[in-house]
PLY file of the C-alpha trace (Angstrom):
ply
format ascii 1.0
element vertex 344
property float x
property float y
property float z
element edge 343
property int vertex1
property int vertex2
end_header
191.84 -7.54 55.08
193.65 -4.19 54.98
192.90 -3.67 58.66
194.35 -7.09 59.57
197.52 -6.40 57.57
197.93 -3.08 59.37
197.41 -4.69 62.80
199.93 -7.42 62.01
202.48 -4.78 61.05
201.93 -2.86 64.32
202.20 -6.01 66.43
205.38 -6.98 64.62
206.92 -3.61 65.47
206.00 -4.16 69.14
207.64 -7.59 69.05
210.89 -6.06 67.79
210.83 -3.51 70.60
210.75 -6.42 73.07
213.60 -8.09 71.19
215.75 -4.99 71.47
215.17 -5.01 75.22
216.11 -8.69 75.35
219.30 -8.10 73.37
220.27 -5.19 75.62
219.46 -6.77 78.99
219.46 -10.51 78.28
216.32 -11.03 80.35
214.38 -14.15 79.26
211.04 -12.50 80.04
211.61 -10.03 77.21
212.24 -12.92 74.80
209.07 -14.65 76.03
207.10 -11.44 75.48
208.54 -10.98 71.98
207.60 -14.55 71.04
204.03 -14.03 72.29
203.77 -10.95 70.12
205.29 -12.70 67.08
202.76 -15.50 67.56
199.96 -12.91 67.64
201.31 -11.40 64.40
201.11 -14.79 62.66
197.57 -15.31 63.98
196.46 -11.89 62.67
198.23 -11.80 59.30
195.97 -13.14 56.53
197.29 -15.56 53.94
197.20 -12.73 51.38
199.57 -10.57 53.47
202.82 -10.27 51.42
204.77 -10.18 54.69
203.28 -13.33 56.16
206.35 -15.36 55.21
208.60 -12.90 57.05
206.38 -13.07 60.13
206.54 -16.87 60.12
210.35 -16.68 59.87
210.56 -14.25 62.79
208.48 -16.52 65.01
210.37 -19.65 63.94
213.79 -18.04 64.42
213.13 -16.83 67.96
211.36 -19.99 69.06
214.50 -21.81 67.93
216.67 -19.36 69.87
214.66 -19.99 73.05
214.88 -23.74 72.55
218.65 -23.50 72.15
219.11 -21.87 75.57
216.57 -24.12 77.33
218.31 -26.61 79.63
215.32 -28.97 79.88
215.97 -31.53 77.11
212.40 -32.85 77.34
210.89 -29.46 76.45
210.70 -29.71 72.66
207.54 -27.72 71.95
209.46 -24.61 70.87
211.60 -26.39 68.30
208.63 -28.32 66.89
206.77 -25.06 66.38
209.90 -23.36 65.03
210.34 -26.05 62.38
206.65 -25.86 61.47
206.78 -22.05 61.06
209.88 -22.24 58.86
208.35 -24.98 56.70
205.26 -22.84 56.11
207.47 -19.86 55.30
209.30 -21.93 52.65
205.96 -22.97 51.13
205.28 -19.26 50.56
208.63 -18.84 48.77
208.62 -21.15 45.72
211.68 -21.47 43.45
212.51 -18.03 42.07
211.31 -16.19 45.19
213.98 -13.78 46.48
213.68 -15.07 50.07
213.75 -18.79 49.35
217.50 -19.14 50.06
217.44 -17.58 53.53
214.32 -19.53 54.45
215.97 -22.80 53.43
219.02 -21.92 55.52
216.93 -20.95 58.54
214.95 -24.19 58.52
218.22 -26.09 58.20
219.55 -24.19 61.22
216.52 -25.19 63.30
216.97 -28.86 62.38
220.67 -28.75 63.30
219.76 -27.09 66.58
217.34 -29.92 67.35
219.91 -32.54 66.32
222.44 -31.16 68.82
220.02 -31.96 71.64
218.27 -35.16 70.55
220.78 -36.70 68.08
218.19 -37.51 65.41
220.09 -38.35 62.21
217.13 -37.60 59.94
217.35 -33.94 61.01
220.96 -33.80 59.78
220.00 -35.48 56.51
217.17 -33.01 55.89
219.33 -30.03 56.89
222.00 -31.24 54.44
219.41 -31.29 51.65
218.19 -27.80 52.54
221.69 -26.29 52.65
222.61 -27.92 49.34
219.50 -26.44 47.70
220.34 -23.03 49.18
223.87 -23.21 47.73
222.49 -24.18 44.32
220.26 -21.07 44.38
223.03 -18.74 45.61
225.67 -18.30 42.89
228.80 -16.21 43.35
227.69 -12.68 44.21
224.47 -13.74 45.98
224.07 -12.12 49.41
223.55 -15.48 51.13
226.18 -17.54 49.28
228.74 -17.32 52.08
226.19 -18.14 54.79
224.86 -21.17 52.88
228.38 -22.54 52.38
229.38 -22.02 56.01
226.13 -23.60 57.21
226.83 -26.75 55.20
230.46 -26.77 56.35
229.38 -26.59 60.00
226.90 -29.43 59.50
229.46 -31.66 57.76
231.92 -31.01 60.59
229.26 -32.16 63.07
228.75 -35.34 61.01
232.51 -35.91 60.86
232.82 -35.83 64.65
230.36 -38.71 64.79
231.30 -40.76 61.72
235.00 -39.89 61.23
234.24 -40.19 57.50
236.90 -38.20 55.66
234.52 -37.37 52.80
232.49 -35.25 55.25
235.42 -33.17 56.49
236.87 -32.95 52.96
233.63 -31.42 51.67
233.45 -29.13 54.72
236.91 -27.80 53.83
235.85 -27.29 50.21
232.82 -25.27 51.37
235.04 -23.10 53.56
237.47 -22.53 50.69
234.60 -21.44 48.45
233.22 -19.11 51.16
236.62 -17.44 51.51
236.37 -16.42 47.83
233.30 -14.23 48.48
234.65 -10.75 47.78
231.82 -8.68 49.29
232.31 -9.95 52.84
233.22 -7.62 55.71
236.42 -8.08 57.69
234.33 -9.73 60.42
232.89 -12.24 57.93
236.32 -12.84 56.39
237.71 -13.65 59.83
234.76 -15.98 60.48
235.22 -17.92 57.23
239.02 -18.07 57.58
238.82 -19.30 61.17
236.26 -21.93 60.16
238.57 -23.13 57.39
241.43 -23.43 59.87
239.11 -25.27 62.24
238.09 -27.84 59.62
241.71 -28.44 58.61
242.53 -28.94 62.30
239.75 -31.51 62.62
241.15 -33.46 59.66
244.69 -33.11 61.01
243.84 -34.90 64.27
242.71 -37.89 62.20
245.32 -37.96 59.41
248.43 -36.34 60.99
248.97 -34.75 57.57
251.71 -32.08 57.74
250.15 -30.13 54.87
246.92 -29.75 56.87
248.95 -28.60 59.88
250.79 -25.96 57.85
247.61 -24.70 56.17
245.67 -24.54 59.44
248.53 -22.66 61.11
248.63 -20.22 58.19
244.88 -19.55 58.38
244.89 -19.03 62.15
247.81 -16.59 61.86
245.76 -14.65 59.31
242.77 -14.65 61.67
244.82 -13.28 64.57
246.25 -10.53 62.33
242.71 -9.59 61.29
241.52 -9.08 64.88
242.06 -6.19 67.28
245.10 -6.66 69.54
242.97 -6.10 72.67
239.90 -7.95 71.36
238.49 -10.95 73.21
237.94 -12.61 69.79
241.70 -13.29 69.62
241.53 -15.76 72.50
240.16 -18.85 70.77
242.42 -18.56 67.67
245.47 -18.18 69.93
244.52 -21.30 71.89
244.00 -23.34 68.72
247.24 -22.02 67.20
249.12 -23.08 70.34
247.71 -26.60 69.96
248.44 -26.73 66.20
252.06 -25.65 66.59
252.53 -28.25 69.32
251.03 -30.88 67.00
253.35 -29.82 64.17
256.32 -30.38 66.46
255.00 -33.84 67.34
254.66 -34.71 63.62
257.96 -33.29 62.36
260.21 -33.45 65.40
261.07 -29.77 64.90
261.60 -27.72 68.07
261.05 -24.26 66.55
257.22 -24.38 66.48
257.20 -24.96 70.26
258.62 -21.51 70.98
255.70 -19.88 69.16
253.21 -22.35 70.66
254.38 -21.49 74.18
254.18 -17.77 73.42
250.57 -18.01 72.24
249.63 -20.25 75.16
251.13 -17.96 77.77
249.52 -14.92 76.14
246.15 -16.72 76.25
246.49 -17.29 80.00
246.66 -13.53 80.54
243.24 -12.97 78.98
240.44 -11.87 81.32
237.97 -13.66 79.01
239.44 -17.11 79.69
236.83 -19.50 81.12
237.57 -22.70 83.08
237.31 -24.99 80.05
239.66 -22.90 77.90
242.08 -22.40 80.78
242.31 -26.17 81.22
242.98 -26.59 77.49
245.75 -23.98 77.52
247.43 -25.33 80.66
247.33 -28.86 79.26
248.73 -27.68 75.91
251.57 -25.81 77.64
252.40 -28.86 79.74
252.66 -30.89 76.54
254.77 -28.21 74.85
257.34 -28.17 77.63
257.34 -31.99 77.78
258.12 -32.09 74.04
260.90 -29.53 74.55
262.33 -31.71 77.26
262.22 -34.75 74.96
264.20 -32.81 72.34
266.85 -31.06 74.44
266.86 -32.84 77.82
266.76 -29.58 79.81
265.39 -30.42 83.28
263.86 -26.95 83.56
261.46 -27.91 80.77
260.13 -31.01 82.55
259.70 -28.94 85.72
257.69 -26.38 83.72
255.63 -29.19 82.18
254.78 -30.60 85.62
253.95 -27.13 86.97
251.47 -26.48 84.14
250.11 -30.02 84.51
249.44 -29.46 88.21
247.68 -26.18 87.45
245.56 -27.93 84.82
244.44 -30.56 87.35
243.55 -27.91 89.94
241.55 -25.89 87.40
239.83 -28.80 85.66
236.19 -27.85 84.88
234.73 -31.31 85.65
235.60 -34.78 86.96
236.15 -36.26 83.50
238.67 -33.60 82.51
240.35 -33.82 85.92
240.84 -37.57 85.51
242.34 -37.07 82.04
244.72 -34.39 83.30
245.74 -36.42 86.35
246.70 -39.24 84.00
248.81 -36.85 81.89
250.40 -35.40 85.02
251.30 -38.89 86.24
253.10 -39.52 82.92
255.07 -36.28 83.29
256.15 -37.16 86.82
257.14 -40.65 85.66
259.20 -39.09 82.87
261.02 -36.95 85.43
261.71 -39.92 87.72
263.02 -42.02 84.84
265.35 -39.23 83.80
266.67 -38.80 87.33
267.45 -42.51 87.60
269.53 -42.56 84.42
0 1
1 2
2 3
3 4
4 5
5 6
6 7
7 8
8 9
9 10
10 11
11 12
12 13
13 14
14 15
15 16
16 17
17 18
18 19
19 20
20 21
21 22
22 23
23 24
24 25
25 26
26 27
27 28
28 29
29 30
30 31
31 32
32 33
33 34
34 35
35 36
36 37
37 38
38 39
39 40
40 41
41 42
42 43
43 44
44 45
45 46
46 47
47 48
48 49
49 50
50 51
51 52
52 53
53 54
54 55
55 56
56 57
57 58
58 59
59 60
60 61
61 62
62 63
63 64
64 65
65 66
66 67
67 68
68 69
69 70
70 71
71 72
72 73
73 74
74 75
75 76
76 77
77 78
78 79
79 80
80 81
81 82
82 83
83 84
84 85
85 86
86 87
87 88
88 89
89 90
90 91
91 92
92 93
93 94
94 95
95 96
96 97
97 98
98 99
99 100
100 101
101 102
102 103
103 104
104 105
105 106
106 107
107 108
108 109
109 110
110 111
111 112
112 113
113 114
114 115
115 116
116 117
117 118
118 119
119 120
120 121
121 122
122 123
123 124
124 125
125 126
126 127
127 128
128 129
129 130
130 131
131 132
132 133
133 134
134 135
135 136
136 137
137 138
138 139
139 140
140 141
141 142
142 143
143 144
144 145
145 146
146 147
147 148
148 149
149 150
150 151
151 152
152 153
153 154
154 155
155 156
156 157
157 158
158 159
159 160
160 161
161 162
162 163
163 164
164 165
165 166
166 167
167 168
168 169
169 170
170 171
171 172
172 173
173 174
174 175
175 176
176 177
177 178
178 179
179 180
180 181
181 182
182 183
183 184
184 185
185 186
186 187
187 188
188 189
189 190
190 191
191 192
192 193
193 194
194 195
195 196
196 197
197 198
198 199
199 200
200 201
201 202
202 203
203 204
204 205
205 206
206 207
207 208
208 209
209 210
210 211
211 212
212 213
213 214
214 215
215 216
216 217
217 218
218 219
219 220
220 221
221 222
222 223
223 224
224 225
225 226
226 227
227 228
228 229
229 230
230 231
231 232
232 233
233 234
234 235
235 236
236 237
237 238
238 239
239 240
240 241
241 242
242 243
243 244
244 245
245 246
246 247
247 248
248 249
249 250
250 251
251 252
252 253
253 254
254 255
255 256
256 257
257 258
258 259
259 260
260 261
261 262
262 263
263 264
264 265
265 266
266 267
267 268
268 269
269 270
270 271
271 272
272 273
273 274
274 275
275 276
276 277
277 278
278 279
279 280
280 281
281 282
282 283
283 284
284 285
285 286
286 287
287 288
288 289
289 290
290 291
291 292
292 293
293 294
294 295
295 296
296 297
297 298
298 299
299 300
300 301
301 302
302 303
303 304
304 305
305 306
306 307
307 308
308 309
309 310
310 311
311 312
312 313
313 314
314 315
315 316
316 317
317 318
318 319
319 320
320 321
321 322
322 323
323 324
324 325
325 326
326 327
327 328
328 329
329 330
330 331
331 332
332 333
333 334
334 335
335 336
336 337
337 338
338 339
339 340
340 341
341 342
342 343
């Protein structure tokens, strides 16, 4: 048995060498090779090997990662095996085992990953149960408390998008608020939890139009931007969301002041070299709406011209036919607004 344990350890080290190559170069063949080696490790490691649970987790995690980037929706073998490996790993970590929490979270992650592709509600229900158990086993100060809370918050936000049930997004916000209280987190983790909290408040805002949610979400996103490097690409998404939130606050309250800041963040976002087609379309559309709102408030014709200019750019840069049709409809409304004004 000692020889098998030693061989499993050596093979595991070889698998991690392949993973490092994959992470450096992004070549799928290195990931395939690492998975083959992880599978060999699991085959070699005897049941008595104290590291067998870790080996099962490694194989399950990377099978799940490969499934996530696979475009063929009918190819589900990886995720089935990933779930099976994680379930066996949990069976080797009964209540009281130091690794039970992270194994519960990892299995939940695999089920959520599968749900995103095949929309099976039972996967979400089981993942919810797993995350709740993980939270119950990770009191304040536990190294995986923040991750377990954020995992449940993410899942509840996914459910909310489908059900629009406020209890789901309310609990997601509560989880984020609890995760932000974890004192041992790095600045990177603090930014992650704060941005997620702002994101959940934004999701509720679009449904309720609650000004308090708008103000809180704006506050959290400002904190996120302050916590990130000025030249960092990570600033892009928070700036885009903040632009949209400030525009929404103006629509709720009728105040013009938030638009100035919204326009500034939107225009700064457009300068980013990391802006992809989807985000560019969102920013251009948001800026068109900002200038249209300004025009509604002050009647300055320059603002409606700016709105139409951004609307035209949004149509030209639309990432797909659906988005183009939506933006063409918005652009038509802006042009109609201009014509109606001219005829008065």
